C-alpha positions in Angstrom: 143.8 240.4 16.6 146.9 238.6 15.5 148.3 238.0 12.1 150.3 235.3 10.2 152.1 234.7 7.2 151.6 231.0 7.6 149.2 228.6 8.9 148.8 229.0 12.8 149.5 226.9 15.1 146.2 226.0 17.7 144.9 224.6 20.6 144.5 220.7 20.0 140.5 221.1 21.0 140.4 224.7 19.6 138.2 223.2 16.1 136.7 220.5 18.2 135.1 223.1 20.7 133.4 225.0 18.4 132.1 221.9 16.5 131.0 220.3 19.7 129.4 223.9 20.6 127.3 223.5 16.9 126.4 219.9 17.1 125.5 219.4 20.7 124.6 222.6 22.1 124.1 222.3 25.8 127.2 222.5 28.2 129.0 222.1 24.6 127.8 225.7 23.1 128.3 227.2 26.9 131.5 226.3 27.2 132.2 228.1 23.6 130.9 231.1 25.1 132.6 231.4 27.9 135.6 231.1 25.8 134.3 234.0 24.0 133.7 236.1 26.9 137.3 235.0 28.0 138.4 236.4 25.2 136.9 239.8 26.0 138.3 240.2 29.1 139.3 243.5 28.4 136.9 245.1 26.2 134.1 247.4 28.7 130.5 247.1 28.6 128.4 247.5 27.0 130.2 247.0 23.7 131.1 243.1 25.5 127.8 242.2 25.8 127.1 243.7 22.1 130.1 241.7 21.1 128.9 238.4 22.7 125.7 238.8 21.1 127.0 239.0 17.8 129.3 235.3 18.7 125.3 234.2 19.5 124.3 235.5 16.3 127.0 234.1 14.1 127.8 230.8 16.0 130.3 228.5 16.6 130.3 226.8 13.1 131.3 230.5 11.5 134.1 230.9 13.8 135.2 226.9 13.2 134.7 228.1 9.4 137.1 230.8 9.7 139.7 229.2 11.8 139.8 226.3 8.8 140.5 229.3 6.5 143.1 231.4 8.3 144.8 228.1 8.9 145.0 227.5 5.3 146.8 230.8 4.6 150.3 230.7 3.8 152.1 233.7 2.3 155.8 233.2 3.0 157.0 232.7 0.0 155.9 236.5 -1.2 155.4 238.5 2.1 158.7 240.0 1.4 157.6 241.8 -1.5 155.2 243.9 0.2 156.7 247.4 0.0 153.8 249.6 1.7 154.0 251.2 5.4 153.2 248.2 7.7 152.0 248.4 11.5 150.9 245.4 13.2 149.3 246.0 16.5 149.1 243.4 19.4 147.8 243.1 23.0 150.3 241.5 25.1 147.5 240.3 27.6 145.9 238.3 24.6 144.1 235.5 26.8 144.3 233.2 24.1 147.8 233.2 24.0 148.8 233.0 20.6 152.3 232.7 19.0 154.3 235.7 18.2 153.5 235.6 14.5 153.9 239.4 14.2 157.9 238.9 15.0 158.3 237.0 11.4 156.6 239.2 9.6 158.2 242.1 11.0 161.8 240.1 10.2 160.6 239.8 6.4 158.8 243.2 5.9 161.7 246.0 5.6 160.2 249.1 8.1 157.3 247.0 9.4 156.6 248.6 13.2 155.0 246.7 15.8 153.0 248.3 18.6 152.4 246.1 21.4 149.9 247.0 23.9 149.4 246.1 27.6 146.0 245.8 29.0 144.7 244.9 25.7 144.0 241.0 24.7 142.6 239.8 21.2 140.7 242.9 20.1 143.2 245.5 20.7 141.0 248.0 18.6 138.3 247.5 21.3 140.4 247.5 24.1 142.1 250.3 23.6 140.9 252.7 20.8 142.6 255.6 21.5 146.0 254.2 21.2 145.2 252.1 18.1 143.4 255.2 16.6 146.6 257.4 17.5 149.0 254.7 15.7 146.5 254.6 12.7 146.5 258.2 12.6 150.8 258.5 12.5 150.9 255.8 10.0 148.5 257.8 7.7 150.7 260.9 8.6 153.8 259.3 7.5 152.2 258.3 4.0 150.5 261.3 3.3 147.1 259.8 3.4 
């Protein structure tokens, strides 16, 4: 999933959609759930259904709080201090269309790599597990486990 070194820019209704789903239920909740399903568009069944069920269990307020917390995160002043090998993985076809935050990290961390995967969206680890696992194994081999 997309990582960033600074607060993210969100769609204007990103927070409100989740608040409405939690407060109003009904159609607002259905819209939120449709959005979750859309974000899972490249995840195959039965995992897709399992993840949707988890979304229902956790609910929109948990996601709202997560976004608020993420959007307060800012390490621009110290990201260049990161010394460990770094591999960022991005699904090229993320239906949520986040900006390319990984590019900022790659520019600041010497030796960092970015793996872009086609036919992968917001959850590349679930959408392209063999490729993600192979990249992680390669990184582990590089650092000598």
